[in-house]
ZAFILUM-501035 format. One record per residue (C-alpha): residue number from 1; residue in three letters; z, y, x. Coordinates in nm, 4 decimals, decimal comma, padded with zeros to 6 digits. Layout:
<recs>
[NUM "ala" [Z Y X]]
...
</recs>
This chain:
<recs>
[1 "unk" [25,5446 -01,7877 38,7608]]
[2 "unk" [25,9186 -01,7312 38,7267]]
[3 "unk" [26,1454 -02,0244 38,6760]]
[4 "unk" [26,3964 -02,0273 38,3930]]
[5 "unk" [26,6889 -01,9376 38,6160]]
[6 "unk" [26,5120 -01,6255 38,7417]]
[7 "unk" [26,4041 -01,5308 38,3928]]
[8 "unk" [26,7480 -01,5277 38,2332]]
[9 "unk" [27,0243 -01,2698 38,2618]]
[10 "unk" [27,2964 -01,5166 38,3594]]
[11 "unk" [27,3989 -01,8781 38,3014]]
[12 "unk" [27,5061 -01,7642 37,9545]]
[13 "unk" [27,1385 -01,7528 37,8570]]
[14 "unk" [26,9631 -02,0872 37,8228]]
[15 "unk" [26,6119 -01,9599 37,7462]]
[16 "unk" [26,3858 -01,7188 37,9272]]
[17 "unk" [26,3146 -01,3818 37,7693]]
[18 "unk" [26,0092 -01,3900 37,5431]]
[19 "unk" [25,7088 -01,2520 37,7248]]
[20 "unk" [25,6226 -01,0289 37,4297]]
[21 "unk" [25,9806 -00,9012 37,4163]]
[22 "unk" [25,9751 -00,8459 37,7920]]
[23 "unk" [25,6635 -00,6344 37,7556]]
[24 "unk" [25,8054 -00,4569 37,4515]]
[25 "unk" [26,1230 -00,3372 37,6187]]
[26 "unk" [25,9959 -00,2801 37,9742]]
[27 "unk" [26,0296 00,0886 38,0627]]
[28 "unk" [25,9151 00,1237 38,4222]]
[29 "unk" [25,6503 00,3834 38,3424]]
[30 "unk" [25,9273 00,6132 38,2245]]
[31 "unk" [26,1765 00,5048 38,4892]]
[32 "unk" [25,9462 00,5953 38,7760]]
[33 "unk" [26,0108 00,9591 38,6893]]
[34 "unk" [26,3833 00,9149 38,7513]]
[35 "unk" [26,3582 00,6715 39,0444]]
[36 "unk" [26,4536 00,9130 39,3221]]
[37 "unk" [26,7406 01,0409 39,1099]]
[38 "unk" [26,8572 00,6814 39,0686]]
[39 "unk" [26,8622 00,6436 39,4467]]
[40 "unk" [27,0488 00,9743 39,4876]]
[41 "unk" [27,3108 00,8684 39,2328]]
[42 "unk" [27,3486 00,5298 39,3987]]
[43 "unk" [27,4038 00,6867 39,7410]]
[44 "unk" [27,6860 00,9003 39,6052]]
[45 "unk" [27,8340 00,6082 39,4132]]
[46 "unk" [27,8447 00,4013 39,7337]]
[47 "unk" [28,0107 00,6912 39,9158]]
[48 "unk" [28,2740 00,7098 39,6440]]
[49 "unk" [28,3354 00,3349 39,6585]]
[50 "unk" [28,3904 00,3548 40,0347]]
[51 "unk" [28,6237 00,6547 40,0066]]
[52 "unk" [28,8277 00,4676 39,7463]]
[53 "unk" [28,8448 00,1582 39,9690]]
[54 "unk" [28,6530 -00,0509 39,7188]]
[55 "unk" [28,3823 -00,1389 39,9728]]
[56 "unk" [28,4031 -00,1362 40,3524]]
[57 "unk" [28,2668 00,1585 40,5554]]
[58 "unk" [28,0089 -00,0636 40,7225]]
[59 "unk" [27,8897 -00,1840 40,3822]]
[60 "unk" [27,8475 00,1754 40,2698]]
[61 "unk" [27,6567 00,2535 40,5897]]
[62 "unk" [27,4202 -00,0374 40,5241]]
[63 "unk" [27,3737 00,0722 40,1623]]
[64 "unk" [27,2951 00,4290 40,2683]]
[65 "unk" [27,0363 00,3102 40,5194]]
[66 "unk" [26,8767 00,0741 40,2708]]
[67 "unk" [26,8620 00,3368 39,9945]]
[68 "unk" [26,7067 00,5877 40,2342]]
[69 "unk" [26,4354 00,3344 40,3124]]
[70 "unk" [26,3781 00,2729 39,9426]]
[71 "unk" [26,3478 00,6481 39,8774]]
[72 "unk" [26,0921 00,6682 40,1568]]
[73 "unk" [25,8931 00,3835 40,0041]]
[74 "unk" [25,8975 00,5563 39,6670]]
[75 "unk" [25,7746 00,8836 39,8141]]
[76 "unk" [25,4966 00,7117 40,0061]]
[77 "unk" [25,3951 00,4986 39,7082]]
[78 "unk" [25,4634 00,1703 39,8867]]
[79 "unk" [25,7643 00,0673 39,6794]]
[80 "unk" [25,6818 -00,2568 39,4967]]
[81 "unk" [25,7729 -00,2251 39,1315]]
[82 "unk" [25,8410 -00,5549 38,9584]]
[83 "unk" [25,8005 -00,5359 38,5788]]
[84 "unk" [25,9985 -00,8566 38,5320]]
[85 "unk" [26,3051 -00,6698 38,6629]]
[86 "unk" [26,2822 -00,4463 38,3546]]
[87 "unk" [26,4022 -00,1100 38,4851]]
[88 "unk" [26,4426 00,1152 38,7862]]
[89 "unk" [26,8067 00,0190 38,8412]]
[90 "unk" [26,7417 -00,3505 38,8835]]
[91 "unk" [26,4303 -00,2865 39,0922]]
[92 "unk" [26,6285 -00,0705 39,3322]]
[93 "unk" [26,9210 -00,3114 39,3565]]
[94 "unk" [26,6882 -00,6068 39,4065]]
[95 "unk" [26,5019 -00,4309 39,6877]]
[96 "unk" [26,8275 -00,3114 39,8452]]
[97 "unk" [26,9672 -00,6653 39,8542]]
[98 "unk" [26,6452 -00,7899 40,0101]]
[99 "unk" [26,6809 -00,5246 40,2809]]
[100 "unk" [27,0529 -00,5451 40,3656]]
[101 "unk" [27,1806 -00,8687 40,2176]]
[102 "unk" [27,5047 -00,9181 40,0264]]
[103 "unk" [27,6209 -00,5597 40,0787]]
[104 "unk" [27,3483 -00,4603 39,8352]]
[105 "unk" [27,5093 -00,6731 39,5664]]
[106 "unk" [27,8257 -00,4637 39,5911]]
[107 "unk" [27,6539 -00,1371 39,4946]]
[108 "unk" [27,6993 -00,2010 39,1225]]
[109 "unk" [28,0775 -00,2362 39,1542]]
[110 "unk" [28,2606 -00,0010 38,9126]]
[111 "unk" [27,9348 00,1014 38,7540]]
[112 "unk" [27,7184 00,0009 38,4560]]
[113 "unk" [27,3566 00,0658 38,3856]]
[114 "unk" [27,4899 00,2719 38,0955]]
[115 "unk" [27,6520 00,5426 38,3082]]
[116 "unk" [27,3858 00,4952 38,5740]]
[117 "unk" [27,0911 00,5774 38,3495]]
[118 "unk" [27,2820 00,8607 38,1842]]
[119 "unk" [27,3392 01,0102 38,5300]]
[120 "unk" [26,9766 00,9634 38,6333]]
[121 "unk" [26,8386 01,1282 38,3222]]
[122 "unk" [27,0719 01,4249 38,3568]]
[123 "unk" [26,9702 01,4708 38,7206]]
[124 "unk" [26,6031 01,4539 38,6225]]
[125 "unk" [26,6495 01,6917 38,3301]]
[126 "unk" [26,8445 01,9403 38,5410]]
[127 "unk" [26,5711 01,9437 38,8034]]
[128 "unk" [26,3005 01,9909 38,5407]]
[129 "unk" [26,4926 02,2716 38,3696]]
[130 "unk" [26,5162 02,4554 38,7015]]
[131 "unk" [26,1413 02,4177 38,7489]]
[132 "unk" [26,0763 02,5288 38,3901]]
[133 "unk" [26,2902 02,8354 38,4491]]
[134 "unk" [26,0661 02,9309 38,7417]]
[135 "unk" [25,7567 02,8640 38,5300]]
[136 "unk" [25,8870 03,0934 38,2570]]
[137 "unk" [25,9585 03,3715 38,5041]]
[138 "unk" [25,5991 03,3506 38,6262]]
[139 "unk" [25,4742 03,3657 38,2675]]
[140 "unk" [25,6944 03,6641 38,1839]]
[141 "unk" [25,5714 03,8393 38,4963]]
[142 "unk" [25,2118 03,7878 38,3856]]
[143 "unk" [25,2870 03,9429 38,0450]]
[144 "unk" [25,4594 04,2359 38,2145]]
[145 "unk" [25,1568 04,2890 38,4388]]
[146 "unk" [24,9285 04,3035 38,1350]]
[147 "unk" [25,1669 04,5409 37,9594]]
[148 "unk" [25,1826 04,7806 38,2521]]
[149 "unk" [24,8072 04,7760 38,3012]]
[150 "unk" [24,7424 04,8569 37,9344]]
[151 "unk" [25,0522 05,0560 37,8390]]
[152 "unk" [24,8461 05,3287 37,6732]]
[153 "unk" [24,5811 05,1113 37,5067]]
[154 "unk" [24,6141 05,1752 37,1335]]
[155 "unk" [24,5623 04,8899 36,8895]]
[156 "unk" [24,6535 04,8223 36,5280]]
[157 "unk" [24,9918 04,6663 36,4670]]
[158 "unk" [24,9923 04,4143 36,1855]]
[159 "unk" [25,2205 04,2849 35,9154]]
[160 "unk" [25,0860 04,0113 35,6882]]
[161 "unk" [24,7837 04,0299 35,9252]]
[162 "unk" [24,7007 04,3609 35,7572]]
[163 "unk" [24,6825 04,6872 35,9499]]
[164 "unk" [25,0289 04,8419 35,9460]]
[165 "unk" [25,0910 05,1053 36,2151]]
[166 "unk" [24,9365 05,1852 36,5524]]
[167 "unk" [25,0993 05,0290 36,8568]]
[168 "unk" [24,9976 04,9878 37,2171]]
[169 "unk" [24,8626 04,6687 37,3668]]
[170 "unk" [25,1308 04,6992 37,6321]]
[171 "unk" [25,3998 04,7078 37,3653]]
[172 "unk" [25,2478 04,3997 37,2045]]
[173 "unk" [25,2550 04,2116 37,5358]]
[174 "unk" [25,6153 04,3134 37,5963]]
[175 "unk" [25,7089 04,1539 37,2637]]
[176 "unk" [25,6046 03,8203 37,4150]]
[177 "unk" [25,7926 03,8992 37,7344]]
[178 "unk" [26,1058 03,9368 37,5208]]
[179 "unk" [26,0430 03,6035 37,3460]]
[180 "unk" [26,0172 03,4205 37,6748]]
[181 "unk" [26,3236 03,5988 37,8115]]
[182 "unk" [26,5173 03,4428 37,5236]]
[183 "unk" [26,3622 03,1111 37,6202]]
[184 "unk" [26,4971 03,1588 37,9716]]
[185 "unk" [26,8424 03,1906 37,8173]]
[186 "unk" [26,7866 02,8734 37,6139]]
[187 "unk" [26,6815 02,6811 37,9214]]
[188 "unk" [26,9865 02,8072 38,1086]]
[189 "unk" [27,2192 02,7151 37,8238]]
[190 "unk" [27,0691 02,3657 37,7960]]
[191 "unk" [27,1179 02,3182 38,1695]]
[192 "unk" [27,4786 02,4297 38,1514]]
[193 "unk" [27,5589 02,1905 37,8681]]
[194 "unk" [27,4029 01,8852 38,0338]]
[195 "unk" [27,5504 01,9526 38,3774]]
[196 "unk" [27,8405 01,7081 38,3294]]
[197 "unk" [27,8479 01,3836 38,5248]]
[198 "unk" [27,8820 01,0553 38,3305]]
[199 "unk" [27,9066 00,8504 38,6511]]
[200 "unk" [28,2232 00,6416 38,6419]]
[201 "unk" [28,2255 00,5921 38,2673]]
[202 "unk" [28,0804 00,2461 38,3363]]
[203 "unk" [27,9725 00,0510 38,0286]]
[204 "unk" [28,1870 00,2475 37,7822]]
[205 "unk" [28,5588 00,2197 37,8664]]
[206 "unk" [28,5695 00,3530 38,2199]]
[207 "unk" [28,6513 00,1429 38,5247]]
[208 "unk" [28,9481 -00,0681 38,6319]]
[209 "unk" [28,8842 00,0282 38,9952]]
[210 "unk" [29,0462 00,3336 39,1595]]
[211 "unk" [28,7323 00,5458 39,1287]]
[212 "unk" [28,6994 00,9221 39,1758]]
[213 "unk" [28,4530 01,0570 38,9146]]
[214 "unk" [28,5160 01,4165 39,0217]]
[215 "unk" [28,4026 01,3369 39,3752]]
[216 "unk" [28,0799 01,1834 39,2448]]
[217 "unk" [28,0252 01,4804 39,0136]]
[218 "unk" [28,0745 01,7293 39,2954]]
[219 "unk" [27,8447 01,5469 39,5366]]
[220 "unk" [27,5684 01,5334 39,2754]]
[221 "unk" [27,5996 01,9038 39,1952]]
[222 "unk" [27,7476 01,8629 38,8486]]
[223 "unk" [27,9934 02,1252 38,7286]]
[224 "unk" [28,2472 01,8565 38,6363]]
[225 "unk" [28,2824 01,4921 38,5383]]
[226 "unk" [28,3091 01,3438 38,1895]]
[227 "unk" [28,6221 01,3805 37,9752]]
[228 "unk" [28,5605 01,0756 37,7567]]
[229 "unk" [28,3879 00,7598 37,8782]]
[230 "unk" [28,2579 00,6623 37,5326]]
[231 "unk" [28,0914 00,9972 37,4865]]
[232 "unk" [27,9622 01,0015 37,8439]]
[233 "unk" [27,7425 00,6945 37,8033]]
[234 "unk" [27,6376 00,7498 37,4416]]
[235 "unk" [27,5576 01,1226 37,4575]]
[236 "unk" [27,1931 01,2220 37,4373]]
[237 "unk" [27,2558 01,5628 37,2819]]
[238 "unk" [27,0950 01,7193 37,5849]]
[239 "unk" [26,7673 01,5443 37,5064]]
[240 "unk" [26,7623 01,6999 37,1597]]
[241 "unk" [26,8754 02,0305 37,3127]]
[242 "unk" [26,5873 02,0305 37,5612]]
[243 "unk" [26,3327 01,9248 37,2999]]
[244 "unk" [26,4598 02,2078 37,0801]]
[245 "unk" [26,4218 02,4650 37,3573]]
[246 "unk" [26,0791 02,3201 37,4366]]
[247 "unk" [25,9743 02,3453 37,0726]]
[248 "unk" [26,0696 02,7127 37,0568]]
[249 "unk" [25,8856 02,7842 37,3828]]
[250 "unk" [25,5770 02,6106 37,2496]]
[251 "unk" [25,6137 02,7987 36,9225]]
[252 "unk" [25,6028 03,1262 37,1135]]
[253 "unk" [25,3048 03,0097 37,3174]]
[254 "unk" [25,1338 02,8987 36,9969]]
[255 "unk" [25,1841 03,2395 36,8323]]
[256 "unk" [25,0269 03,4078 37,1317]]
[257 "unk" [24,7465 03,1512 37,1388]]
[258 "unk" [24,6700 03,2187 36,7732]]
[259 "unk" [24,6348 03,5878 36,8493]]
[260 "unk" [24,4113 03,5157 37,1476]]
[261 "unk" [24,1892 03,3029 36,9247]]
[262 "unk" [24,1703 03,5769 36,6609]]
[263 "unk" [24,1181 03,8590 36,9087]]
[264 "unk" [23,8287 03,6726 37,0744]]
[265 "unk" [23,6317 03,6481 36,7491]]
[266 "unk" [23,3525 03,9046 36,6870]]
[267 "unk" [23,5459 04,0265 36,3808]]
[268 "unk" [23,8241 04,1485 36,6117]]
[269 "unk" [23,6608 04,1565 36,9563]]
[270 "unk" [23,9767 04,2985 37,1150]]
[271 "unk" [23,9758 04,0833 37,4277]]
[272 "unk" [23,7713 03,8421 37,6335]]
[273 "unk" [23,9267 03,5462 37,8142]]
[274 "unk" [23,7993 03,4447 38,1582]]
[275 "unk" [23,5286 03,1799 38,1768]]
[276 "unk" [23,7604 02,9376 38,3549]]
[277 "unk" [23,9694 02,9029 38,0395]]
[278 "unk" [23,6850 02,8749 37,7865]]
[279 "unk" [23,4305 02,6105 37,6929]]
[280 "unk" [23,0915 02,6106 37,5254]]
[281 "unk" [22,9212 02,4090 37,2556]]
[282 "unk" [22,7009 02,1031 37,2878]]
[283 "unk" [22,4629 02,2436 37,0245]]
[284 "unk" [22,5197 02,6203 36,9902]]
[285 "unk" [22,4216 02,7989 37,3118]]
[286 "unk" [22,5964 03,1242 37,2215]]
[287 "unk" [22,9426 02,9742 37,1801]]
[288 "unk" [23,2262 03,0761 37,4096]]
[289 "unk" [23,5415 02,9134 37,2816]]
[290 "unk" [23,8963 02,9995 37,4019]]
[291 "unk" [23,9827 02,6304 37,4095]]
[292 "unk" [24,2908 02,6665 37,6247]]
[293 "unk" [24,4575 02,8677 37,3493]]
[294 "unk" [24,3549 02,6089 37,0913]]
[295 "unk" [24,4977 02,3249 37,3011]]
[296 "unk" [24,8267 02,5055 37,3506]]
[297 "unk" [24,8461 02,5659 36,9780]]
[298 "unk" [24,7860 02,1951 36,9166]]
[299 "unk" [25,0308 02,0742 37,1787]]
[300 "unk" [25,3033 02,2813 37,0160]]
[301 "unk" [25,2911 02,0349 36,7262]]
[302 "unk" [25,3335 01,7486 36,9697]]
[303 "unk" [25,6488 01,8976 37,1222]]
[304 "unk" [25,7924 01,9764 36,7790]]
[305 "unk" [25,7305 01,6093 36,7009]]
[306 "unk" [25,9345 01,5156 37,0079]]
[307 "unk" [26,2224 01,7215 36,8701]]
[308 "unk" [26,2058 01,5486 36,5327]]
[309 "unk" [26,1830 01,2084 36,7008]]
[310 "unk" [26,4750 01,2620 36,9388]]
[311 "unk" [26,6995 01,4013 36,6659]]
[312 "unk" [26,6176 01,1151 36,4284]]
[313 "unk" [26,6667 00,8576 36,7058]]
[314 "unk" [27,0321 00,9456 36,7549]]
[315 "unk" [27,1414 01,0105 36,3996]]
[316 "unk" [27,2559 00,6569 36,3088]]
[317 "unk" [27,3699 00,5076 36,6381]]
[318 "unk" [27,7303 00,3892 36,6536]]
[319 "unk" [27,9273 00,4439 36,9754]]
[320 "unk" [27,8660 00,3670 37,2511]]
[321 "unk" [27,5369 00,2791 37,4234]]
[322 "unk" [27,2576 00,1163 37,2218]]
[323 "unk" [26,9166 -00,0009 37,3377]]
[324 "unk" [26,7644 00,2591 37,1047]]
[325 "unk" [26,8596 00,5198 37,3627]]
[326 "unk" [26,5876 00,3916 37,5925]]
[327 "unk" [26,3502 00,5589 37,3470]]
[328 "unk" [26,5007 00,9012 37,4260]]
[329 "unk" [26,3156 00,9096 37,7571]]
[330 "unk" [25,9551 00,9467 37,6307]]
[331 "unk" [26,0166 01,2571 37,4147]]
[332 "unk" [26,2173 01,4138 37,6968]]
[333 "unk" [25,9626 01,3526 37,9714]]
[334 "unk" [25,6696 01,4394 37,7474]]
[335 "unk" [25,8378 01,7641 37,6433]]
[336 "unk" [25,8922 01,8680 38,0026]]
[337 "unk" [25,5421 01,7757 38,1105]]
[338 "unk" [25,3721 01,9352 37,8114]]
[339 "unk" [25,5782 02,2540 37,8063]]
[340 "unk" [25,5604 02,3134 38,1803]]
[341 "unk" [25,1840 02,2585 38,1817]]
[342 "unk" [25,1330 02,4907 37,8834]]
[343 "unk" [25,3509 02,7643 38,0328]]
[344 "unk" [25,1802 02,7381 38,3692]]
[345 "unk" [24,8226 02,7393 38,2458]]
[346 "unk" [24,8881 03,0275 38,0042]]
[347 "unk" [25,0310 03,2288 38,2933]]
[348 "unk" [24,7110 03,1604 38,4844]]
[349 "unk" [24,4962 03,2698 38,1903]]
[350 "unk" [24,6676 03,6043 38,1305]]
[351 "unk" [24,5285 03,7892 38,4351]]
[352 "unk" [24,1733 03,6917 38,3325]]
[353 "unk" [24,1992 03,8688 37,9964]]
[354 "unk" [23,9671 04,1668 37,9633]]
[355 "unk" [24,1134 04,4191 37,7173]]
[356 "unk" [23,8585 04,6156 37,5120]]
[357 "unk" [24,0305 04,9500 37,4636]]
[358 "unk" [23,7631 05,1163 37,2528]]
[359 "unk" [23,7369 04,8232 37,0133]]
[360 "unk" [24,1115 04,8204 36,9592]]
[361 "unk" [24,1288 05,1973 36,9189]]
[362 "unk" [23,8545 05,1844 36,6575]]
[363 "unk" [24,0414 04,9123 36,4689]]
[364 "unk" [24,3650 05,1131 36,4866]]
[365 "unk" [24,1896 05,3951 36,3041]]
[366 "unk" [24,1171 05,1681 36,0095]]
[367 "unk" [24,3449 05,0700 35,7244]]
[368 "unk" [24,5186 05,4103 35,6999]]
[369 "unk" [24,7554 05,3119 35,9812]]
[370 "unk" [24,9085 05,6610 36,0018]]
[371 "unk" [25,0285 05,6620 35,6402]]
[372 "unk" [25,3905 05,6143 35,7474]]
[373 "unk" [25,3564 05,9115 35,9829]]
[374 "unk" [25,2433 06,1217 35,6885]]
[375 "unk" [25,5453 06,0053 35,4877]]
[376 "unk" [25,7731 06,1006 35,7768]]
[377 "unk" [25,6027 06,4420 35,7916]]
[378 "unk" [25,6879 06,4980 35,4263]]
[379 "unk" [26,0488 06,3907 35,4848]]
[380 "unk" [26,0774 06,6470 35,7629]]
[381 "unk" [25,9395 06,9006 35,5145]]
[382 "unk" [26,2330 06,8258 35,2846]]
[383 "unk" [26,1038 06,5527 35,0514]]
[384 "unk" [26,3231 06,2437 34,9948]]
[385 "unk" [26,1645 05,9402 35,1630]]
[386 "unk" [26,1051 05,7475 34,8410]]
[387 "unk" [25,9215 06,0477 34,6918]]
[388 "unk" [25,7297 06,0903 35,0160]]
[389 "unk" [25,6327 05,7215 35,0076]]
[390 "unk" [25,5049 05,7626 34,6519]]
[391 "unk" [25,3048 06,0751 34,7365]]
[392 "unk" [25,1414 05,9165 35,0409]]
[393 "unk" [25,0463 05,6092 34,8398]]
[394 "unk" [24,8615 05,8412 34,6037]]
[395 "unk" [24,6930 06,0169 34,8990]]
[396 "unk" [24,5804 05,6807 35,0394]]
[397 "unk" [24,4403 05,5970 34,6969]]
[398 "unk" [24,2428 05,9211 34,6978]]
[399 "unk" [24,0990 05,8436 35,0407]]
[400 "unk" [23,9977 05,4968 34,9245]]
[401 "unk" [23,8329 05,6394 34,6137]]
[402 "unk" [23,6255 05,8660 34,8384]]
[403 "unk" [23,5492 05,5755 35,0740]]
[404 "unk" [23,7056 05,7652 35,3630]]
[405 "unk" [23,8315 05,5269 35,6353]]
[406 "unk" [24,1097 05,7565 35,7642]]
[407 "unk" [24,3547 05,9976 35,6060]]
[408 "unk" [24,2516 06,2693 35,8518]]
[409 "unk" [23,9109 06,2857 35,6806]]
[410 "unk" [24,0691 06,4018 35,3572]]
[411 "unk" [24,0763 06,7768 35,3118]]
[412 "unk" [24,4038 06,9671 35,3150]]
[413 "unk" [24,3449 07,0615 34,9521]]
[414 "unk" [24,2984 06,6964 34,8526]]
[415 "unk" [24,6323 06,6062 35,0079]]
[416 "unk" [24,8129 06,9058 34,8621]]
[417 "unk" [24,7283 06,7828 34,5122]]
[418 "unk" [24,9883 06,5105 34,5662]]
[419 "unk" [25,2198 06,6883 34,8105]]
[420 "unk" [25,2095 07,0712 34,7988]]
[421 "unk" [25,4385 07,0979 35,1046]]
[422 "unk" [25,1636 06,9688 35,3336]]
[423 "unk" [25,0317 07,2342 35,5752]]
[424 "unk" [24,7460 07,2597 35,8252]]
[425 "unk" [24,9595 07,1084 36,1011]]
[426 "unk" [24,9516 06,7763 35,9160]]
[427 "unk" [24,6382 06,6755 36,1027]]
[428 "unk" [24,8377 06,6611 36,4250]]
[429 "unk" [25,0405 06,3690 36,2915]]
[430 "unk" [24,7460 06,1847 36,1403]]
[431 "unk" [24,6051 06,0682 36,4745]]
[432 "unk" [24,6867 05,7240 36,6101]]
[433 "unk" [24,7567 05,8837 36,9482]]
[434 "unk" [25,0187 06,1098 36,7921]]
[435 "unk" [25,1679 05,8206 36,5998]]
[436 "unk" [25,2119 05,6082 36,9105]]
[437 "unk" [25,3455 05,8963 37,1188]]
[438 "unk" [25,6084 05,9773 36,8545]]
[439 "unk" [25,7732 05,6330 36,8928]]
[440 "unk" [25,9341 05,7578 37,2122]]
[441 "unk" [26,2685 05,5806 37,2111]]
[442 "unk" [26,4128 05,2674 37,3708]]
[443 "unk" [26,2124 04,9734 37,2460]]
[444 "unk" [25,9414 05,1967 37,0992]]
[445 "unk" [25,5672 05,1704 37,1491]]
[446 "unk" [25,5129 05,5002 37,3334]]
[447 "unk" [25,3390 05,4312 37,6676]]
[448 "unk" [25,6227 05,5624 37,8833]]
[449 "unk" [25,8683 05,3436 37,6951]]
[450 "unk" [25,6435 05,0419 37,7488]]
[451 "unk" [25,6429 05,1075 38,1237]]
[452 "unk" [26,0181 05,1583 38,1169]]
[453 "unk" [26,0657 04,8246 37,9391]]
[454 "unk" [25,8298 04,6521 38,1818]]
[455 "unk" [26,0313 04,7735 38,4797]]
[456 "unk" [26,3559 04,6568 38,3187]]
[457 "unk" [26,2208 04,3095 38,2467]]
[458 "unk" [26,0723 04,2738 38,5931]]
[459 "unk" [26,4118 04,3597 38,7394]]
[460 "unk" [26,5919 04,1201 38,5031]]
[461 "unk" [26,3839 03,8178 38,6051]]
[462 "unk" [26,3771 03,8968 38,9790]]
</recs>
């Protein structure tokens, strides 16, 4: 059991911290994620102190050796975490002092836990953003592979989840590739904004020692050091920024997951997902559920919740640091862990998808999906588009009255009742193949354009 002296912050405090309060504010589970970054920041801080003549060279050498040993213990899992020391910073300093003596007590000179934790979290977040960027590139590559392999597979395109116009499956997959390319940009922008070192801001006002924040920033790989010490220790914009980017990524994954779930149902039957990403039922032997997609869809809500939480957390905090900011760690770490896992496992699922070309082609031939092509045909014949639109709507109505599933099954005479300018060549534009092939421009759904777009994206993410 700790005695009262050990349990209090300083002689200023006469009573030990309440055990319930100690448990309530202890954050080691979160801090373990940033522990090696804390050591890295401390090593650079000690270097800076020695360069500035604030500590002796031999003290810096001892600190470097001790911190290297601590990092080794952390990597091997032998580092002894002491919950009563509250956080990673105090655990590291306590262990360092035990290893090297009084020199360890000098490490915290010209530094506060406020700028220390802000530095650690930024280092952690920067590392995770770099890893997420790689994850996204893998995911985009998997979408591009699917697109190239099925560039000419015709399927119905939807608006309002109603058949609209024919597209290719490859074109559909490239739409997701474009979404995640934008996410790459978001991740890069979030990294750029957070890549500013707060080390040297101390508690809030800066330091009275002759420190060199730019040196520390450079050694830690930051683009620059802070411009305002108050802002440096109180800023958690980057947490909200990352949770926002994560929410959009998960939103894109969720949209794709919803389509996977729909396309796997017998009513669509467009695709089949590999067994390794499906589950069965405890009671219904026939069930084959695309549970990965359902989990991703559900976890999107969790990450969006992290965004709402992190934004609300900061909205009423006065400058500078407040204990509330400790609560910014869980949404940040959970966002990284959830988003990276979802991106990675979706990328693994994509190559297992079996695309059912005939089923999709059959569906594309339903719902009068070439009606717009017929309207365009009439425009080329000289009819204003609005009149052409009206005429084709009447032709679709005639086909529905006759219970004909496609416009091409109507006779030429039936169509000419509503549009006399229609000729025999109209049937060439009423096929889904012709419709898809005609969208032969940059960004269009024609197979060669899909392959062209796939090559461009592959080159862009290389």
